[in-house]
N, C-alpha and C positions, 0 to 999 in steps of 0.2 A: 736551349739551353746552350750557358758560355763555354768555346772549349776552354780546355785546361791544360796549359802545357808546363815542360818543364825540361829543362836545358840537361842534358848529360854526358859524361865521357868517358872513354872504354877503362876500362879498369885493370891493371898489370898487379896491383897490391893483392894477396889471396893469403888466407888464414890467420895468422896472427898478426901480420901485416897492414891488416884492414884496424889495427889500433891507432896506430901513427896516423891512420886517414883522418878518422875520429878525433886524434887531437890536434887536426888541423881546421877541422869545421866540415869534414866533407861526410858522406853515409856512404857503406856500399850499398848497391841494389842489385838487384838480378831481376831479368827479364825471359820469359821461357812463353813456348806456346805454340801453336799452328805448324807445329811437326817441323818448328825449324829448331837447328841449334840455339840452346842457353847463352845467354850473354853477361859477362861482368861487368856492372856499370858503377861509376859514383856521380853523384847531386852535391848539390851546395846543401849544406843542413838548414840553414836558414830557409832555403827554396823549396825543401824538400817539403820541412815542416808547414809551409802556407799549402802547399799542392791535398796533404795530406787533411789538412782544415778544411779546404773546400771540394775534395774530391768525397771525402767519407770510400764506404765500399763498393760505391753504384754507378756513382759519374766515371767513365772513360777521361784517361789522363792520356795526351801522347808523347811520345818521349823524344825528345828531340835530340839524334844522338849526335853527338859532333865527329863531321865528315863520313855520317853515316844517313839510311837513312828516316823518316820520321814515323812511328810505329803507333798505333791507337792501342791503349792497355787498359785493364782495370788493376787495383791495388788486391792483392788474395792475401798476403801476410805481411804484419807490419813489427816485426822484436823488439822487445824495448828492457832497458837494463833493467834488474829485478829491486833494485834499490832507489836508484834516481829517477827510472821512468821514459829517460832520455832514448828516442828512436836507436836503435842496433840497427838494423838491416831492414830493405822491402822488396818483397816482390809483387814485381808486375808480372801480369798474364796476357798476351799478345792477343787481340780479337779480333772478328773479321767483323766489318760495322755490319753488312747484311747479313751475318748469320746470326742468331738467337742464343743467348748464354742463359745461365742459370747461376743467379747470385740472391745473397739473402739482403731483404732490407728493412732499414726499423721500421716499427709498427710506435703511431701515437695516437690516443684517445683522447676525444672530446666529447661534450656531454653527459660527464658522469656527474655531474649536480643534480641535471633533468630529467635522467631516468625515474619516472616513474616508481620501480622496485626498492631507492634510495629515501621515498618517502616518510617521514614521521622516524625515521632513524632505522628503520626494518632491512634494510642491507646495504654494503656499500660496495662501490664497482672495483672487482678486484682485476687484473692483468696477469695472464696468465706466460702471453707469449711477446715475447720484445720486438719480435724477426718474424717473418716469413719468405720463404722460397722462392722465386718468380723467373718467369722465363721471359724474355721480350730480348730485342734487339739492343746492341750497349747504349746507344743513343735514344733509347724511350722507357731503359731504365728508371723507373722513380728513385728521389731524395730517402723517401721515406711516403708511408703509407698510412693515413687517413681512418680511424676508426670509431664512426657517433655512435656513442652509449644512450644514449637518447632514447630509444627505441626499449631499452630492457624493463620489464613490467614487471617483472615478478622476482621475488627470493628466487636461486636456480636457474634463471633465464641466462642465455649464453649468445653470443658470437661467436659460429667457428669461422675457422679459415675460409671455406670455401664458400660462404655467406658474403664475404666481402666484395665491394665495388671496385674493380680494379680500372686502371684506367686502359684504355684504348692500347693496344699492341699487347697488352701484358696479360699473360694467363696465369695461374697457381702452378707451379713445379711442385711444392710440397704438398703434405699428406692434406686433406679437406676438411678432415671433425677434430683439426686442431681446437681447442677452445682457446678462443684470441681474450675475451674480457666476460665475465658473468658478473651477478648479485650474489654475495656471498654472506651469508647473515652475521650479525654484529658475533664477534668472539666474548665467549667470559675471558676475563684476565685470573691472573692466579692470584691478584690481589683483591676481586671482586670477592674470590673465591672465600680470600681469608677474611675479609670483611663481611659476609654473610653466614659464615662460620660464628666469629664473633659473636655477630648479634645473636644467632641461637645460643650461643654457651651465656651472654647475659640475660637474654630471656628466661634460662632453665635456672640460674643465679637466682634471680627475682623471685619464681617461682618456689622456693628453695626455700628464701626466706620470708616471705608471704604464709606460707605453710607450717616452719617453725615459728613465726607469730601466733598464728592461730592456735598451734599444739601451746603455745603456753597460756594465750587468752583462756582455752580449754581448760587447762591444769589448776 
């Protein structure tokens, strides 16, 4: 795994003064953890965005503090502007590379179309969880967990979090019975119900017309 680094500086602007920093293309960040004092830092906005895209919530980021020491961290919180979506603030947690951490990892599905339970439109693969909580050393945490759904045999077949094969050095930290994916029967939409009702109504109307015609003929 390639190391990800971010150059940061100590931050003296606090509170409302952070707005001035953002106007200059600088984003406030915060580093805490490992029973050390928290530190107010700042980073170049463009460089920070690049790091956030590369690291996600799972890959360690080494913060290189100007005039200080390098510290391995993981991204914990990203605050964004409610309207623009711009990153407003980021929290980094210090980690010991030799100690396991608990962190959520994204889940991606493959093999949905090969699942026997979907043959002939019998059902569709539904994803119930989009991340699972795992425990591993920082540099052993995977970027994502791939779940193969091709073994789902029939409607209501499911894969739980406890059944997922995790990489070496990674263990499940969350519940083992969470359903990650399963085969769900096709849903009947409101439009389908309306069409069925309309067809039934048309059938009743035709029966009524035929009945009236027969009565007229008999009369």
